[in-house]
LOLOLO-314760 format. One line per 10 residues: number of its first residue (from 1); for each residue x, z negated, y negated of N, C-alpha, C, CB. Coordinates in steps of 0.1 Angstrom, whole numbers, plus 5000, padded with zeros to 4 digits. Atoms other than C-alpha are relative to their C-alpha. Glycine has a CB too. Layout:
# residues N
NUM = X Z Y X Z Y X Z Y X Z Y ~ ... .
END
This chain:
# residues 198
1 = 4991 4991 4995 4950 7686 3571 4990 5011 5009 5011 4992 5009 ~ 5007 4988 4992 4936 7720 3586 5010 5009 5005 4990 5009 4992 ~ 4992 4991 4993 4950 7743 3611 4997 5013 4997 5000 4999 5013 ~ 5003 4986 5002 4951 7779 3600 5001 5008 5013 5010 5006 4990 ~ 5001 4991 4990 4946 7808 3625 5015 5001 5005 4994 5015 4996 ~ 4987 4997 4996 4984 7814 3625 5008 4988 5005 5006 5006 4989 ~ 4993 5013 4994 4992 7778 3638 5006 4993 4990 5009 5003 5011 ~ 4995 5007 5011 5004 7766 3604 4991 4989 4997 5002 5009 4988 ~ 5008 5009 5004 4991 7736 3589 5000 5000 4985 5003 4987 5006 ~ 5002 4999 5015 4976 7735 3554 4993 4984 4997 4989 5015 4996 .
11 = 5006 5012 5006 4969 7703 3534 4990 5002 4989 5011 4991 4995 ~ 5009 4997 5011 4938 7703 3512 4995 4986 4996 4987 5009 5006 ~ 5007 5012 5005 4924 7676 3490 4986 4996 5004 4999 5001 4986 ~ 5014 5004 4996 4893 7657 3499 4996 4992 4991 4999 4993 5013 ~ 5006 5010 5009 4870 7637 3477 5002 4988 5004 4987 5002 4998 ~ 4997 5013 4997 4874 7600 3473 4987 4995 5011 5001 4991 4986 ~ 5009 5004 4991 4857 7582 3502 4992 4985 4995 5007 4998 5015 ~ 5005 5011 5001 4832 7554 3503 5006 4990 5008 4987 5001 5002 ~ 4992 5011 4991 4847 7520 3517 5000 5000 5014 4995 4989 4997 ~ 5002 5001 4986 4831 7523 3550 5002 5013 5008 4987 4994 5002 .
21 = 4997 4988 4993 4840 7559 3557 5014 4999 5008 5000 5011 4990 ~ 4989 5000 4992 4869 7570 3581 5010 5002 4989 4999 5010 5011 ~ 4987 4998 5007 4905 7569 3566 5006 5013 5005 5011 4987 5001 ~ 4995 4990 4994 4916 7595 3590 4991 5009 5009 5011 4994 5007 ~ 5005 4990 4994 4901 7627 3605 5008 5011 5002 4990 5003 4995 ~ 4991 4987 4998 4925 7653 3621 4995 5006 5011 5015 4996 5001 ~ 5002 4993 4988 4915 7680 3644 5007 5014 4999 4983 5001 5003 ~ 4992 4988 4998 4937 7707 3655 4995 5006 5014 5016 4997 5000 ~ 5004 4991 4989 4928 7736 3678 5011 5009 5002 4986 5009 4998 ~ 4986 4992 4999 4961 7751 3691 5001 5008 5015 5013 4989 4998 .
31 = 4998 4994 4987 4969 7776 3719 5010 4991 5009 5006 5015 4997 ~ 4992 5009 4991 4983 7759 3749 5013 5004 5003 4994 4999 5013 ~ 4986 4996 5001 5019 7766 3743 5009 4989 4998 5002 5009 4991 ~ 4991 5012 5002 5046 7742 3749 5008 4999 4988 5009 5000 5012 ~ 4992 5000 5012 5066 7752 3720 4992 4993 4989 5005 5015 4996 ~ 5007 5006 5009 5037 7739 3699 5000 4985 4999 4988 5004 5001 ~ 5003 5015 4998 5037 7702 3711 5008 4993 4988 5006 4995 5016 ~ 4991 5008 5009 5067 7691 3689 4993 5002 4986 5015 5006 5000 ~ 5005 5000 5014 5052 7705 3657 4987 4992 4999 4998 5014 4996 ~ 5012 5008 5001 5018 7688 3665 5005 4985 5000 4988 5003 5013 .
41 = 4994 5014 5002 5037 7656 3671 5005 4997 4987 5012 4997 5010 ~ 4994 5003 5013 5054 7659 3638 4986 4998 4989 5011 5013 4995 ~ 5011 4999 5009 5020 7668 3620 4992 4985 5002 4989 5015 5004 ~ 5008 5014 4999 5003 7635 3636 5009 4988 4994 4996 4996 5017 ~ 4992 5008 5006 5033 7616 3625 4998 4998 4985 5012 5005 5002 ~ 5001 5000 5014 5031 7626 3590 4986 4994 4995 5001 5015 4996 ~ 5013 5006 5004 4993 7620 3589 4998 4984 5001 4991 5006 5008 ~ 5000 5013 4998 4996 7587 3603 5008 4991 4989 5003 4998 5013 ~ 4992 5006 5010 5024 7578 3578 4993 5000 4987 5012 5006 4998 ~ 5006 4998 5012 5004 7592 3549 4988 4991 5000 4998 5015 4998 .
51 = 5012 5007 4999 4973 7572 3558 5001 4985 5000 4992 5005 5011 ~ 4996 5013 4996 4986 7540 3572 5012 4993 4995 5000 5000 5013 ~ 4987 5005 5005 5022 7537 3561 5004 4990 5010 5001 4995 4986 ~ 4996 5010 4989 5029 7519 3595 5009 5007 5009 4987 4995 5008 ~ 4993 4993 4991 5060 7533 3612 4999 4997 5015 5012 4998 4997 ~ 5002 5004 4986 5053 7515 3645 4987 5008 5006 4999 4984 5001 ~ 5011 4993 4996 5018 7531 3645 5003 5015 5000 4989 4997 4991 ~ 4996 4986 5003 5032 7565 3634 5007 5005 5015 5012 5001 4986 ~ 4991 4997 4986 5057 7564 3665 4991 5001 5011 5011 4989 5004 ~ 5008 5002 4989 5031 7552 3689 4992 5012 5001 4991 4987 4999 .
61 = 5010 4989 4997 5005 7579 3681 5006 5013 5000 4989 5000 4990 ~ 4995 4988 4998 5029 7608 3677 5004 5001 5015 5012 5002 4991 ~ 4996 4999 4985 5042 7600 3713 4989 5002 5007 5007 4987 5006 ~ 5014 5002 4992 5006 7594 3725 4994 5015 4998 4988 4986 4993 ~ 5005 4985 5003 4996 7631 3710 5008 5008 5009 5003 5004 4984 ~ 4991 4992 4993 5025 7647 3725 4997 5000 5017 5015 4996 4997 ~ 5004 5001 4985 5019 7633 3761 4986 5004 5004 5001 4985 5004 ~ 5012 4996 4998 4983 7639 3759 4999 5016 5001 4991 4994 4989 ~ 5000 4986 4999 4989 7675 3751 5007 5006 5011 5006 5006 4989 ~ 4991 4998 4989 5016 7679 3778 4990 5000 5013 5011 4988 5001 .
71 = 5011 5001 4987 4989 7665 3805 4990 5012 4998 4991 4986 5000 ~ 5010 4989 5001 4963 7690 3791 5006 5014 5004 4993 5000 4985 ~ 4994 4988 4996 4987 7719 3795 5003 5000 5015 5012 5003 4991 ~ 4995 5001 4987 4997 7707 3830 4988 5003 5007 5007 4987 5005 ~ 5013 5000 4988 4962 7701 3844 4990 5008 4994 4993 4984 5003 ~ 5012 4992 5004 4939 7724 3822 5001 5012 5006 5000 5001 4984 ~ 5001 4988 4994 4929 7757 3831 5011 5009 4994 4986 5006 4998 ~ 4988 4993 5004 4958 7781 3831 4998 5010 4990 5006 5005 5011 ~ 5002 4989 5011 4942 7809 3811 4992 4996 4988 4992 5010 5006 ~ 5007 5004 5010 4927 7787 3786 5004 5004 4985 5000 4988 5002 .
81 = 4994 4995 5012 4929 7799 3750 5001 4990 4989 4993 5011 4995 ~ 4998 5009 5010 4930 7765 3732 4999 4988 5006 4991 5002 4989 ~ 5002 5017 4997 4935 7727 3735 4996 4995 4984 5017 4992 5008 ~ 5005 5006 5013 4917 7705 3709 5006 4986 4999 4985 5000 5000 ~ 4996 5014 5002 4934 7674 3696 4993 4995 4987 5016 4999 4999 ~ 5008 5007 5010 4915 7649 3675 5005 4987 4998 4987 5000 5004 ~ 4995 5011 5004 4929 7620 3658 4991 4993 4989 5014 5002 4996 ~ 5010 5007 5009 4904 7595 3639 5002 4986 5001 4986 5003 5002 ~ 5002 5015 5000 4899 7559 3630 4987 4996 5001 5006 4993 4989 ~ 5015 5004 4996 4868 7540 3642 5003 4984 5002 4994 5009 5016 .
91 = 5000 5015 5000 4863 7503 3634 5015 4995 5001 4991 4995 5013 ~ 4987 5005 5002 4895 7486 3644 5011 5006 5010 5000 4985 5001 ~ 4991 4993 4992 4913 7512 3664 5001 5017 4994 4992 4999 5016 ~ 4998 4987 5002 4927 7548 3661 4998 5006 5014 5013 5003 4994 ~ 5002 4994 4988 4917 7573 3687 5007 5014 5001 4985 5000 5002 ~ 4994 4986 4997 4937 7603 3700 4991 5005 5011 5017 4998 5003 ~ 5008 4994 4992 4917 7626 3718 5006 5014 5004 4987 4999 4994 ~ 4998 4984 4999 4924 7660 3737 4993 5004 5009 5013 5005 5003 ~ 5012 4994 4993 4900 7683 3752 5006 5013 5003 4985 5003 4992 ~ 4996 4986 4997 4909 7714 3773 4990 5003 5011 5016 5003 5005 .
101 = 5009 4994 4990 4891 7737 3797 5006 4994 5014 4999 5018 5000 ~ 4995 5007 4986 4891 7720 3833 5007 5011 5008 4986 4992 5009 ~ 4994 4991 4990 4914 7736 3855 4995 4999 5016 5016 4996 4999 ~ 5005 5002 4988 4898 7722 3886 4994 4986 5002 5011 5002 5010 ~ 5007 5013 5000 4875 7692 3895 5012 4991 5008 4984 5000 5008 ~ 4990 5008 4994 4905 7678 3917 5011 4996 4989 5007 5007 5012 ~ 4991 5004 5010 4928 7677 3885 4992 4988 4991 5005 5013 4991 ~ 5006 5010 5008 4901 7657 3867 4999 4986 5008 4986 5005 4996 ~ 5000 5009 4993 4897 7634 3895 5012 4992 5002 4997 5003 5009 ~ 4987 5006 5001 4933 7628 3897 5003 4991 4988 5009 5010 5000 .
111 = 4997 5007 5012 4935 7618 3861 4990 4986 4999 4998 5010 4986 ~ 5008 5010 4999 4905 7594 3866 5007 4989 5008 4988 5004 5007 ~ 4995 5009 4990 4922 7578 3896 5012 4993 4992 5005 5009 5014 ~ 4987 5005 5007 4956 7574 3875 4996 4991 4988 5008 5012 4995 ~ 5006 5010 5011 4937 7559 3845 4996 4987 5005 4988 5006 4992 ~ 5005 5012 4993 4920 7534 3869 5011 4992 5006 4991 5004 5010 ~ 4987 5006 4996 4954 7526 3884 5007 4992 4989 5008 5010 5004 ~ 4992 5008 5012 4969 7517 3851 4991 4989 4997 5004 5009 4985 ~ 5009 5011 5008 4939 7497 3839 4998 4989 5010 4985 5006 4996 ~ 5000 5010 4992 4941 7478 3873 5011 4988 4999 5000 5006 5011 .
121 = 4989 5009 5003 4973 7460 3862 4996 4988 4989 5011 5009 4996 ~ 5002 5012 5011 4972 7427 3842 5005 5005 4987 5009 4984 5003 ~ 4992 4996 5015 4995 7443 3815 5004 5015 5002 5015 4989 4995 ~ 4993 4985 5000 5007 7478 3805 5014 5001 5004 5001 5005 4987 ~ 4985 5000 4995 5042 7467 3812 5001 4998 5014 5009 4989 4993 ~ 4999 4998 4986 5034 7460 3847 4997 5012 5006 4992 4992 5006 ~ 5004 4988 4995 5018 7492 3853 5012 5010 4997 4987 5004 4994 ~ 4987 4992 5002 5052 7508 3837 5009 4998 5008 5006 4997 4988 ~ 4989 5004 4990 5074 7490 3859 4995 5006 5014 5002 4983 5001 ~ 5004 4994 4987 5053 7501 3889 5000 5014 5000 4986 4996 5003 .
131 = 4999 4985 4999 5053 7536 3878 5015 5003 5000 4992 5008 4986 ~ 4984 5000 4998 5091 7534 3874 5004 4998 5013 5007 4989 4992 ~ 4996 5003 4984 5094 7522 3910 4996 5013 5008 4993 4985 5006 ~ 5006 4988 4994 5072 7550 3921 5010 5013 4997 4985 5004 4993 ~ 4992 4987 5005 5095 7578 3903 5013 4996 5009 5003 5001 4983 ~ 4988 5002 4992 5126 7561 3919 5000 5002 5014 5006 4987 4998 ~ 5001 4999 4986 5111 7560 3953 5000 5017 5004 4985 4993 5005 ~ 5001 4985 4999 5105 7599 3948 5014 5007 4998 4989 5005 4990 ~ 4986 4995 5004 5143 7603 3943 5001 5006 4987 5005 5011 5010 ~ 4996 4998 5015 5143 7604 3906 4989 5011 4996 5018 5006 4999 .
141 = 5011 4989 5006 5111 7629 3902 4995 4995 4988 4988 5003 5011 ~ 5003 5002 5015 5099 7632 3868 4985 4997 4998 5003 5015 4991 ~ 5015 5000 5000 5060 7632 3874 4996 4986 4998 4993 5007 5012 ~ 5008 5013 4999 5035 7604 3867 5003 4989 4989 5004 4993 5015 ~ 4997 5011 5011 5049 7585 3836 4992 5003 4987 5016 4999 4996 ~ 5007 4998 5012 5029 7603 3808 4990 4991 4995 4994 5012 5002 ~ 5011 5009 5005 4998 7583 3808 5004 4985 5001 4986 5004 5008 ~ 4999 5015 5000 5014 7549 3817 5011 4999 4989 5005 4993 5014 ~ 4992 5000 5013 5040 7557 3787 4988 4997 4988 5008 5015 4997 ~ 5008 5002 5009 5008 7560 3766 4995 4985 4999 4989 5010 5001 .
151 = 5005 5015 4998 4995 7526 3779 5009 4991 4995 4997 4996 5013 ~ 4992 5009 5002 5026 7508 3776 5008 5002 4986 5008 5000 5012 ~ 4993 4998 5010 5048 7524 3749 4990 5003 4987 5008 5011 5002 ~ 5010 4996 5011 5018 7537 3728 4988 4988 4997 4993 5015 5006 ~ 5009 5010 5001 4998 7505 3733 4985 5004 5002 5002 4995 4988 ~ 5016 4995 5000 4965 7524 3741 4995 4998 5013 4998 5016 4995 ~ 5008 5000 4987 4938 7520 3764 4995 5014 5002 4987 4990 5000 ~ 5005 4983 4997 4928 7554 3782 4987 4999 5005 5008 5008 5012 ~ 5014 4996 4994 4896 7568 3791 4999 5016 5002 4989 4996 4989 ~ 5000 4988 4996 4888 7600 3806 4984 5007 5003 5009 5000 5012 .
161 = 5011 4996 4996 4857 7622 3809 5000 5015 5002 4990 4996 4991 ~ 4999 4983 4998 4849 7659 3820 4987 5003 5004 5011 5006 5013 ~ 5013 4994 4995 4818 7680 3822 5006 5010 5010 4991 5007 4988 ~ 4997 4991 4992 4818 7709 3843 5010 5010 4998 4990 5006 5002 ~ 4991 4991 5003 4841 7730 3823 5010 4995 4990 4993 5010 4995 ~ 4989 5006 5009 4860 7706 3799 5004 4985 5005 4994 4999 4985 ~ 4993 5012 4997 4882 7677 3803 5004 4993 4986 5013 5004 5009 ~ 4994 5006 5012 4888 7651 3777 5007 4986 5003 4990 4998 4989 ~ 4995 5013 4998 4912 7622 3778 5004 4994 4986 5013 5000 5009 ~ 5000 5007 5014 4913 7597 3750 5009 4988 5001 4986 4996 4995 .
171 = 4990 5013 5001 4939 7570 3740 4994 4991 4988 5016 5005 4995 ~ 5006 5008 5012 4924 7541 3719 5011 4990 4997 4985 4993 5003 ~ 4989 5010 5004 4950 7521 3699 4994 4991 4990 5013 5008 4992 ~ 5006 5012 5008 4938 7488 3684 5012 4998 4989 4998 4986 5009 ~ 4991 5003 5011 4953 7481 3650 5007 4986 5003 4991 4999 4988 ~ 4993 5011 4997 4981 7455 3653 5006 5001 5013 4991 4988 4999 ~ 4992 4999 4987 4993 7465 3688 5014 5006 4999 4992 5008 5009 ~ 4988 4993 5002 5022 7485 3675 5013 4989 5001 4999 5006 4985 ~ 4987 5009 5001 5047 7457 3666 5000 4991 5011 5000 4991 4986 ~ 4997 5008 4990 5039 7435 3694 5006 5009 5012 4987 4992 5005 .
181 = 4996 4991 4989 5045 7466 3717 5016 5002 4999 4991 5013 4998 ~ 4987 4996 5005 5078 7473 3699 5010 4988 5008 5001 5000 4982 ~ 4994 5011 4996 5090 7437 3708 5000 5001 5015 4994 4988 4996 ~ 5000 4999 4987 5078 7440 3743 5009 5010 5007 4988 5001 5003 ~ 4993 4988 4993 5094 7474 3750 5017 4996 4998 4995 5015 4991 ~ 4987 5004 5000 5128 7460 3738 5004 4990 5012 5004 4994 4986 ~ 4997 5010 4989 5125 7430 3762 4999 5007 5014 4990 4988 4999 ~ 5000 4993 4988 5116 7455 3790 5012 5008 5002 4989 5007 5000 ~ 4985 4991 4999 5146 7478 3783 5010 4993 5004 5005 5006 4987 ~ 4990 5009 4997 5168 7448 3785 4999 4994 5015 4999 4988 4990 .
191 = 5000 5006 4987 5154 7436 3818 5002 5012 5010 4986 4993 5003 ~ 4997 4989 4994 5155 7472 3831 5016 5003 5002 4993 5011 4992 ~ 4985 5000 4999 5193 7473 3822 5005 4992 5010 5007 4996 4988 ~ 4996 5009 4988 5198 7443 3841 4998 5002 5014 4995 4989 4999 ~ 5005 4995 4985 5181 7455 3872 5009 5012 5005 4983 5005 5001 ~ 4993 4990 4997 5200 7487 3870 5015 4997 5002 4996 5008 4991 ~ 4986 5005 4998 5234 7470 3867 5003 4992 5011 5005 4992 4989 ~ 4997 5007 4989 5230 7450 3896 5002 5006 5012 4992 4990 5003 .
END
């Protein structure tokens, strides 16, 4: 899949791969416009479906891509001309990576702290419940759930690095995490419903 300058996607045939080569390598360079996030989400979904034929993985990584793009647009440099999204498989995982021009060192540090906070929990579901509690304490505020959704609903381990001018956030999804997460998500939703009805 190749992104054309007009923002449309073009499918091109590729030669057969040797067994050890990557099955998936998708790179999109898009203008940082909110209206494009849903199209990119659909493109990632279609690519994952075509390569892996796994609807759980498809849903997890499409959501992950959209959340990472939203973060890049919120925290990246406001006059940036593009955001780069890359999706590829490596060994036993699929990696979704989003890079953007750095809006400020404070933004990069805030993302690093949030990722470290999420990683400090025993499980992604514990981090998700703690993030929901934070949101409810802020009188229903919306912020702060994107990265924890990626960890919990997307089944991903997060990493972040930045140079002086660019910030990259990566979500690493190990094969096999999707179905277990779908089961855990249903259990957590039932628990949240019981808590809210009390």
